C-alpha positions, -999 to +999 in steps of 0.1 A: -002-195-043-004-166-018-020-133-028-014-098-014-040-073-004-032-036-005-052-012+017-052+024+029-069+035+061-069+061+088-058+045+121-088+032+140-111+033+110-121+010+082-102+012+049-110+041+026-105+022-006-118-010-021-095-039-016-069-045-043-054-080-047-020-087-063+002-117-071+033-102-055+040-079-026+061-057-049+030-050-071+009-042-040+036-017-027+036-001-062-002+003-061+001+020-027+029+043-040+008+053-070-022+059-047-001+082-024+013+100-055-023+107-067-033+119-033-003+143-031-009+155-066-045+164-058-037+180-024-026+215-018+010+208-008+039+232-008+069+225-031+073+202-060+087+172-042+068+142-030+067+133+007+090+110+026+060+086+028+058+084-010+096+079-011+093+050+014+064+034-005+083+038-038+114+022-023+094-008-012+081-012-047+115-008-065+128-038-083+162-033-066+146-038-032+136-073-042+168-083-061+180-118-057+149-129-038+156-105-009+128-089+011+132-052+022+143-050+058+111-030+068+089-059+059+079-094+072+095-123+053+064-127+032+066-091+020+038-078+042+039-048+064+027-012+068+039+024+065+023+053+084+023+088+068+006+121+073-025+131+054-014+148+022-021+186+025-031+185+061-014+209+086-037+200+115-020+191+148-048+164+152-040+146+119-041+109+124-025+103+090-029+072+069-017+037+071-006+020+039-005-018+044+001-050+024-012-082+038-004-117+026-036-136+022-044-172+012-059-183-021-092-190-003-092-156+014-084-138-018-113-156-036-137-148-008-126-111-008-131-110-045-166-125-042-177-102-014-162-069-028-158-075-065-120-070-063-104-086-093-080-115-088-047-113-107-044-136-137-023-167-130 
């Protein structure tokens, strides 16, 4: 059974968050959408609406995107992929932004990642 690793990182740098492992790509994309929402809620951002990045992440997590076994067009056939977005609250012209990524990983890799980092494996 494949697992899915969700991660957030600034381009060119190591991930900012501990790894999170999921049973489905949809769960991983939802985790990233929730992470982005928390970041935007805590940042000083104008307006009441969430960003286009949050909307894209949420769309990838939506049940309708996966209906009838389909995979959203933005992603690889296994549901992995990445979305680049600006840094919430930043108005710097030098902002590198954030990459939100989901990677398909093998059972063995998921278990090793769990052993090394303490990330919890999803229940079978």
